[in-house]
N, C-alpha and C positions, 0 to 999 in steps of 0.2 A: 600707493605710488602716485596717485593723482588726487587733487583737491576734492573731487566728487566722492571718491572712496572714503575720504576722511569724514565728510559730512554724514555719509550713511552709517559709518561705524559709530560716530558720536551720538547720532540720533537713536541708535539701538541701545546705548547705555542709559539713555534717559537724561533728564535735565540734571545739572549739577546741583548739589544742595546749596541753599542760600548761605551767604556769609553771616555768621553770628555777630551780633553787636557787642561792642565792648561795654563795660559797665557805664562809662561816661556817655557813650552814644545812646545807650538805653535810657539813662536818666534825662539826657537832653531831649530825646524824642518824646519821652513822657511829658516833660514840661511843655514842649511846643504843641503837642496834640491836645493836652489839657486846656491850655490857653485858647486854642482854636475852638474846641468844643464849648468852652464857657462863653466865648464871644458869639457862637452860633445860637446858644441857648438864650443869651441876652437879646439877640436880634429877633428870635422867634417870639420872645415874651413882649416885644415892642410892636409886633405885627398885628394887623387887624384880625387875623385868624385865631389869635390867642384870647381865651376867655379869662380875663384878669379876675373878675368876681368869683368865678368858680375856683380858680387857683387860690386866691386869698382866703376863701372860706374853708379850704382844706389844709392850710399850712399853719404851723405853730406860731411863726414869727413873721407876720405880714410886713412889718416895718423893715426887718432885715432883708426880706425878699425884694422889697421895693428899692432898697439901697443897692442890692446886687444888680438888679436890672438897670439901675442908674449908673453903674460902673464900679461900685465898691467891690472889695475882695469877697470871695465866696467863703472864706474862713476868717475867724477872729484871731487876734494875736494869742489869746488863751488857747485856742484849739491848736495853733501852730506849736506852742510851747508843750502842750500835752503830747502831741505827735512826736516831737523831737525827743522827749523823755522816753516814750515807749518804743520808738523805732529808729532813733538817731544813733550816732556813734556811741553815746553813753550806754545805751541799752545793749549794744553789741559787746561792750566791755563787761557789763554785768552778766550777760548770758554766758560769756566765756568763763567767767569766774564760777558761775553756778554749775556749768557742765564739768569744770575741773573738780569742783567739790563732789559732785555726784560720782565721778570716776574714782576719786580717792576713797569715798565711802564704799563703793563696790569692791575695790581692791582690798580694803580692810576687812569687809565681810567675807570675801573669798579666803583671805589669810586666816581668819578665825575659824571658818568652817573646815579648813584643811587640818587645823590643830585638833579638832574634835574627832576627825576620822581616825587618827592614830591611836 
């Protein structure tokens, strides 16, 4: 009946679960956080605390790393293309077709095994 009672009751129930992100919010948050982390990495690599010689001696492509620190993209156009093929909308369509074929094969096998039982 009073506001204090409501606060006590809601605190006994515990915190409400967080709101889930939509796919678009999730994608956007991923992009924003990735860009932020990449910029933090670039900044650290430019700092006096960073041992450039140690890093360069341990990586496969020092030129590419230097370009990244200078502001270039962290992925090549070819890597983007491969990723899109493997994980983009095209791959979802292919996955759906594969799963449909698997289900059809299983149904055929089940149908054939039933005919042998009789």
